[in-house]
N, C-alpha and C positions, 0 to 999 in steps of 0.2 A: 485357616485357624483364626478364630475370633476371640479377643480378650474382653469383649463387651459383656459377657455373661456375668451375672452376679454370683453364681454358685459354680465352683470348680471342685470336683471330687467330693461333693457334699459339704464343702466349706463355703460359708457365706462370706465372700471377700469384702463385702461392704461393711461388715462388722468386725473385721480383724483388729486386734488391739495394737497399740503403739507403745513401746516401752521407752522409758527415759534411760539415759546413759547410766545413771546411778542404779536404777532397778535392774538393768541388764548386767551390770557388774556384780551385784549381789547374787543374782540368779546363777551367773557363771560360777561363782565360788561355791555355791551350794550344789550345783550340778556336778562339778568336778569332784566334790566330796562324796558323791554317790546319791544325791537327792534326786530321784526320778521325777518327782512332781515339779521340781524347779527346772529340770531339763525340758519337760513337756511344756511348761509355761514359756520357757525361753524360745523354744522352737515355734510355738504358736505366735509369739510376739514378733517373730521375724519372717512370717510367711509373706508379708508384703514385699520383702526382699526378693523372694522367688518370683513373684508376679512381675516385678520390675525387670528381672532378667529375661523372663519369657518374651518381653517385647522385642528382644533382639532376634527371636526365632519365629516371628509371626508369619513369615512368608514361606515356611518349609512344608506346609500342607500336612503337618502332623497333628494328631489329636491333642488338644490343649490339656486335657485331663492327664494323659500319659506324660507329657512334658512336665506338668506341675508335680506329679509324683516323683519323677526322676530328679527334678530340682530340689525337692524336699530331702531326698537322700543326700545330695550335695550339702544342703544346709545342715543336716544332722552330723555329717562328717566334719563340717567346719566347727560346729559347736563342740563336738567331742575332742577335737584336736587343737582347739584354740589355746594359745599360751598366754596366760594372764600377765606374764611379765613383759610381753611385747607392748610397745608404745603405739599400738594401732587399734582402731575400732573393730568390733566383731564384724560389722557389715563389710568393712574393707577386706577382711580376711576371707569372709564367706563367699563373696561374689565370684572370685575366680574358681572356688570349689564348686559352686552351683553351675557355672558356665562349663567347666570341665566335665562334670557329670552328664550334662545335657549333650555336649558334643560327643562324648564317648557313646552315649545311647544312640545318637543319630548315625554315627559311623558304624556301630555294630549292627544296626538295623538297616543299613544301606541295601537297596534292592539288588545291587550287584555284589555277589559274594566275593569277599577278599579273605585270603588265608590269614590265620592268626599271626604267623611270623612276619608277614608283610605289614599288617596293621601295627605290630609292635615296633618295627623299624620306623614306620611313619610317626608314631607317637614319640619315639626317642628323638627323631629329627625335629619335631615341633618343639620339644623341650630344649634341645640343643640350640635351636634358632632363637628361642626366647632368652636363653642364658647369654648367648653371644650379643643379642640386641641390648640386654640390660647392662652387660659389661662394657660394650663399646659405644653405646648410645647411637647405633646405626643399624639398619637392616643388613644382616649378613647375606652373602651369596651362597648358592648351593654348594659351591666348592669349599667354602669356609665351614659350612655345617658338616659336610662329609669329613673334613679333616678333624673337626671337633669330635666326631663319633668314631673316627678311625675306620671308615668303610669307604668303598668306591663311590664316586659321585653319582654314577648311573644307578646304583642301588637306592640312593636317596631320592633321585628323580622318579624312579619307577614306583617307590613306596608312596610318595606324596601324591602322585597322579592316581594311584589305585584307590585312595580314600576320598577323592573328590566326588561331590554329589553329581549324579547324572542330570543332564538338562534335557528339556523337551524341545522339539522342533518349533513348538508354538510359544516358547518363552520369548518375551520382548528383549532386545539387546539395546535399543535406542528409541527414544521418543522425545520430540521437541515441541509437543503440544498438538501436533497434527497426527497423521497416521504413523503407527509404530512400525519399526523394522524388527522382524522376528528372525530367529536362528535359521529357519528354513529359507528365508530370503537371501541368506549369504552362503548357501551351499550350492555348489555347482555339480551337475551330473554330467560327467565326461562320457557316459555311455550314449548320450543322445547328441548326435552331430547336427550341424546346421542343415545339411542335406536331408536328414531324416525328418527334421522339423518342417521343412518346406514341403516334403512329400506328404506328411500327415495332413497339412493344411490343404494340399491339392486334393487328397482323397476325400476329406470332409466337404470341400467345395463341390466335388463331382457328385457325391451322394445327395447333397442338397438340391441338385438339379433333377433328381429322380422323382417319380410319382410316389405317393405315400406307401403304397403296397410294395413297390420295388425297393424303397428305402428299408422297409421292415425286413424284407427277404435278405437283402445284402447284410444288414446288421446282425441278423440272427445266424446267417450262414458263416460269415467271416469274422465277426467280433465275438459272438457267443458260442461258436463252434457246434451249432446244431446241424443235423443231417437234413437232407431235402425232405425225407419222410416226416421228420419231426416238425419241420416248418409247415409242410402241407397240412398236417393234422391241426396245427395251431391256427392257421389262417382259414382252413376249411375248403381247400382246393386239392387237386390231385398232385401227385409227385411229379408227373410229366409237365404239368402247368408251371410248377415251381422251377423246374429245370429250364423251361423255355423262357420264363420271365427273368431268371437269373442271368442267362446268357445275353439276353437283350439289354439288361441293365448294365452288365459289365462292358458291353460294346459301346453303350452310350456314355459311360463314365470315361472311356478312353479319350473322348473329345476334350475333356477338361483336365486331364492329368498330363 
C-alpha cells in the first residue's frame, strides 16, 4: 500500500483544507444543530486526520482507497457523536474511532473465516483489556481479562488467536542489516529425518555420475512417474532400449549409494 499518491478516492489530498480550532468549534455547533453543509465542511476539513491514521496500516497490503473510505466512516461517526461539553479536541476523540473502524474492517475481511460469535468475544476481550489497562495503568493478563468478562480464560485465548492476521512463510522476522531471517527459516519439518536427507544426497550424487541420456531416463521414470513407453516416445528410442538403459543405470548408481 502506498500513501505517496496525491489522489485517494478522487480526493486531492494535496489541497485538503485545515480548519482552525475556532472554526471547527463553530462548525460542530452548526452540524449538531442539523446543518448538513457544516457537517460536510467539518468532515472535509478533517480528512487529513484519516490520512495520518492510514500510516499505521501501510504494511497490511490492503487497497489504500478502501481503507481511506472506511476511515472516513470512523471520522463521520466521531463528528456525529462528539460531545461539545467534553474538554478534548475533536481530533483526539476521532482518532480512536477511525482506528477502530479500520481494525474492524480488517478483521471482518480476514481471509480466514471466523464466526461472528468468536469475533464478538474477541472484540469484548479487547475492550475489557483496554478498560483494565486504563484503570490499573498496566497491561492485564489474559486471566484478568477473562475474570473481567466473566468467561473461561481458554475462551478468551481462542477468540483472540482467531482474529490474528495470517502470516506468510516469506515474511521477515528479523533483519540486522544483512540477510533477513524469514518465517520459513524457523520452521522444522519433522517428516524428514537425517537418514532421508543423506539418502537423497546420495541418490543425487549417483545420478550425476550417469550419462545425460541415462539421467533423463531415471528422472522421468522415477521422479516424474512416466512409463517406459512414454519415455521411449519422448527420447525417440524403443521401449526395449529404455528398459535396458534403465537397468544399466540403476546398476551403476548402486556403486555410489
